[in-house]
N, C-alpha and C positions, 0 to 999 in steps of 0.2 A: 794526710789525705793521699794517696796513691791513685795519681791519676795517667790516663792512657788515650794517647790520642793517636787515630791512624796519619801514617807516615810512607809512603813508598807502598812496597808489600807486607810492611808489618806495622811497628806502634813507634811510640816515644814514650818514656814513661819517666816522669819525676813523683816527687811529694811534696807537698805543698802544707803547712801549717793550717789546720783546719779554720782559727780566727780569720784567715786572710780570704777565704772563700765566699763571695756573696750568695753565689749559688753555681747548679751544673744544669744546662740546657740538654738536653738530650731527646733524638726521635723515638719513636718505640716500635719503626718500622721492622728492627730484627726481634722485636719481643712478641711482635704480631704471630700468633701459633693458629693452622689451619691443617686439617686432619685431610684434604683434599689434595692432590698432584698438583702438580700445576696443569697440566693436561685435563683434569677435571675442571679447575677453575676456569680456564679459558673459555673450554667447550660448555658449562654451564651458563656464563656471560652471551656466547651465542644464539643459546637457543631461549635466552629470556630478552632479548636487548629491547634499551629504550628510547621511546619516541618514534619506531618505525616497525617492522616487520623483518623477519630473518632474513638473511642475505641471500638464502636459495631463492625466495619469492623476487627479492629484488633482480636478480637475476635472469628470472624466465624473461624471453624477446630483444635481451640484451646480448648483441655482438660483439662489440668492443671493452671491453673489460678492463681498465686499467686499477692496480693496486699502488697506491704510493706506499714505500718502505724506506725507513731510516737509511741513514748511512754508517760507516765507519766509527763514527764517533760519538753513536750512541748504543748503549749497552741491552739495547732491545730484543726479547728472546725470540727472534725471526724463526728460527728452527722449530719454535713449537706452533705459532702464533697462524704462519703464512699456509702449512699443510692443512691447518683446519679449516681456513675462509677458501684454498681452493677444495676441499671439499664439498664446501657447500655451495659455493660455485657451477661445479660439475652437477651436482643431485638437481639441483634448478634449470641448467644450462648444459646441456654435457658437450655442446657445439661450440662452446662460447669462446672467442678469441684474447687470451688472456695476455699480458704484459705485466712485469713489474718494474715500477718509476722509482728508481732510488733519489731521495732525497737530500741532494747534497747541499743545496742551499745556495752558498758562496763558498765552499768547502772545494778541496781537492777532489779527484775522480777517484771514485772506489777501485783497488785493485780486484783482479780474479782470486787471487788468495783469501782476499777481505770476505769476496763474495761468498765463497766456498765454504769458510770460516764461519760465516753469518747464515746461510743458510741452508749448505749440505751440497755436498755433489748434486741428488736425484735432482734437486730445484732447479739449480745451477746449470745440469746437461737438459733439461727438460720443457723451461719454460725462458720465454726470451725477455732480456732485462737488459735494459735502456739506463744508464747515468744522467740525470737532469745536468746540463752546462745554463749555466746563468745568463752566460754571455752569447747562445746561441742566437742567429738570425733569425731564425724562424720562431716565432714567440707569437703566444694571440692575447691581444688588447682585450682586456673585462672592462674598463672604464677607470673612476676615479676614485680611487680610497678616500676614507674620509677626512683621511690628514691632506688631501689633495693632490698626493700622490698617484700615477700613470702605473695602473695594475696588469702587469702582464705577464704571463704563465706561460709554459711549458706547450708546446702546439699539440702533445700525444694528449696528455690530461686534456685539456681543452674539446677535441674532438672525441672524448670517449664516448660511449654509448653510457655507462656506468664506472662514476669515479668512485674508491674508495679508500683505506689507508689505514696501517696499521701505526702504530708508535707506543708510546710508554709515559708516566705521566711523572712528575716530580718538580718541586721546587725552582723555579727560575727568576733571576735575579733583575730581569724589567718585566718578562713578558708574564710574569705572576706564577705561570705554571708553562712547564712545555706539553705536549701529546696535542692531541683534537685538533684544533684548526690549524697548528705550525706546521703541519704534514704539508701545506700549500703555500703560506707566506711564514717562513722564507723559505718551505722544503723545494718548493718548483716551481719560484717566481725569479724574474730577471733580477738583475744585482741593480739596476736601476730601483727596479720596486722595492729592494730588500732595504735597499741606504736611503729611501724617502721616510720608509718607516722605523729605521732606526736612525734619525735623525738625533742633533744635539738638543732640541727643542722637546721631543717626548722623552728621552733619557732623562730629561732634568724632572720632568714631569713626577712632584710627591708620590704618583699612584701608580708610578712603572719602577715597581720592586716587586720583592717575593710576597705570593700572597694575595697579591691583590689582582683581580679580574673587575671590577664594576669600576668604571671612570678612569680604565687606564687605559690611554688613548694608542698604545700598539697592540694591545689585545682586540680592541676594535676596529681597527686595521686588517686585522690577522681575521676577524671574524668574518668581516666581509666578503673579504678575497675567498674565503672557505665558501661562504653561500655563491657569491659569482662564479666560481669554478666546478659548481654544484656537487661538492662533496658530500654523496650520502648517505654513507655508511663508515664506522669505523671499528677497529677494537683496537683498545689502550690497555694497558698493563699496569700496573703500580711493581715495583720491585723491592726487595732488600737490601742492604750493602753487599752479600752475596751475589746478588741478582739472582735471586729466585722470586717467582712471579707470587703475590700473597694476595693481588687481589686482578679482577678484569673486567674490565667494562665495555658494552658493545651495543651500538645500536648509531642513533643519528649522532652527528660529528658535534652538535653543541651539547644535548642533550646526556648522551652516553660520558662526553668529557665531564661535565659537572657533576655528575654521580662518582664520578673518579678522582676527581678533585674534592670532593667531599670528605671522600673515607680516605683521602691522603692527608686533610687535614686536621681527619680526628687523631690521626697517629702523629703528626709532627709540627702542630699550629701550640704556640705557648706564649705566655708573656713574657716579657722583657724583664732583666735582670740588670739595669747600671751602674757598670763598674768602672774606675780608672782606668784597667788594665782588662783586656778580655784577650784569651788563649782562644784557637778556633783552629781547624783545618780544613783541607779540601777533600778530604771522603777517601786520603791515600789512592793507591793507584787504582785507573789510571788517571784520575782528574787531577792530578797533582803533581802531574809530568812536567808543568812549566810554570813559572811566573805568569804569565798570560791568563790561563786557566785557573789560577789562583786568585785571582779578582774576587771570583765570584765567592767564595769564601771569605775573604775581607767585607764583602757587603753585607755578610750575615752578619757578623760580629760590629760593621757600624751602628747598627740598632740598638747596638747595648753599651757604646760606648762613651764615656764621658769625652764632652768636645776639649780637646788638647790633650788627650789620655793617649794610652798605648795598645797596639793591637799586635799579640804576639801570632804571626801564623806558620803553622806548621805545614811545609809541603815538599816534597825530594826536590822537583825540581831539575830533574835528572837531562831535559833536553834545553835547559835553561833559560832565556826569554822567552822564548815560543809564537814570535812574530818580529819579523823585522821592521816594521811599519812603528809598531810598538814600542820598540827598543828603540831606535831611534828618536820616538818624540819625546821619550825620557832622558835621553843619553845627553841630548843637544840642548836641554834646556834644563837650570838646574832650580827654576822656581815652577811648582806644581801649579800656583797660582796664577799666572801667566800663559801655560798651555791649558788651562780649565775657562780661561777667559778667552782664549782664540778658539775653542773648539764650540764655546756656546753661541758664538759671533757668526760661525757655519752657518749658512742659509740650509732649509730643508733639502736642498737638490745639489747642492754643493759636499755632501757627506761623505767623508772618504773610509777607505777599508782600515776596518780594527776602530774607527774611532768612537764608537760607542764604547767599547772597554777600556779606551785610552781616558774618555773621559767619566766615566765610575771610577777608575783607579786615580786620576787625578782629583776627583774631591776627596777620595777618603786619604790619600799621603795627603793633601793639604790641611786636611782638618787634623788627622792624629799622626804620630808618630805609629811607623812599622815595623815591627822587627821580625827577618824572615828566618825561621829555622829550614834550612837545605842544606841540599848537597850542591848548588851553583858555586860558581867561583864567587870571593867577596866582591872583586872590584865590580862586577855584572849587577850584582847586587844592590853596590851602593850607587851606580851608574843609574839605575830603576828607582833612586830617593829611597830605599830600602835598609836597614841595619841590618848587617848581616850576622848570625849567631851559630855555633857550633851543636848546640843543645837547647832544652827546656830550662836547664838550670842557669845555661850562660845567658840567654834572653831573658827570664826575669830577673837576672843581676844589673842587665843593663836596663832592665826598666825601671828596677830600685832608685839607679842614677839617676835617673831623668826627673823620676818624678818624687822619689824619697820613698823609704822603706815603709813597709807594713801597708800599703795601701790597696784595697779590697781587688778582688778578683773574680772575673763571670768565664765559667770554661764553659765549652761550646765543643765537644770533640767533635760531630761533625756538621761542619758550615754548610756541607751542600743540602742535608735532609732536614734541617731545623729552621722553623717559620716563626719567626720573631714578630708577634700582633705588633702593628703600627698602629 
């Protein structure tokens, strides 16, 4: 069987004996077809919102309207969504004061060029755009999260007469799914609030993983934050690997998000296929630019790999490791078990930058051998507790040496959009 795995802006290919393949787990996102254009899909969603009235009615009598928009790290088609949202607002309230608030969470500031690429020149030149700063002094306290953490959010959002958001829904490796409530937490929350939500205790919870919302403590904090912030309306989309809109869901922040989740589950959720060897990817560029991001694909493979087995991760990693603190954590300690133990003993209010990613990565490399097919320097790969490989054939030969030949293989071509039912 010929295997094709996303890698950078292309693919890696190899041939594997049929008798070795336990199964192939794929997403149906790219096979989903609709005759409607992207604009038509979004418009129809906004014309028939879930759980609330149309945006133009919500906008009536509201002077200060804030639209939370995703930042440069998310492939949300804002050029399509924002103009349609502005159009409805203007119909309901032509004199509304509208501001776009970029939900950076704890990411770096979005640049002017990135804003223009995201929204187009017309919106950037006409609509005030504010970049959220998670370390800003002026933030508004909205109470205690269910977790016990303190909820601080962006002052502009807290003082808005109407708070709404755009976004997209995809599987998320500890929040269950992206979109909806995540526009508020972590999107426009303080660093202190984000770190409390991403604490070691919650990341270790068995329900804090891909495809799970009910009972997920991270999700429950996020829902609470969205309610407290008064997030009244969202437009969320589902996109395929070409970043084309195939589904849109508008209305109440919880109801519309749940409808989008159900749509996505129908295309992506599948039963696990357990094997000693699992081959996966981080869906190619832009998500496989570094080792840090590649942890997400490994977390999918984790659910299908036998304990003590081998995960083969195909990720170009053109930017190397991707996070300095993440690199230091693993390059300075050879025992992943010790790293994991240290993180698990870290109190909720002592969470450090990128600790959640380090925790999940330590858990994976402690349980499995991970072979990385990448363009990263082999020495860097080894420092990060991974085994470097030049290509899939090389990786399989290493796996066979470790486990013995003719072991079964599960293949998950797109690790970020395949939800393993657990």
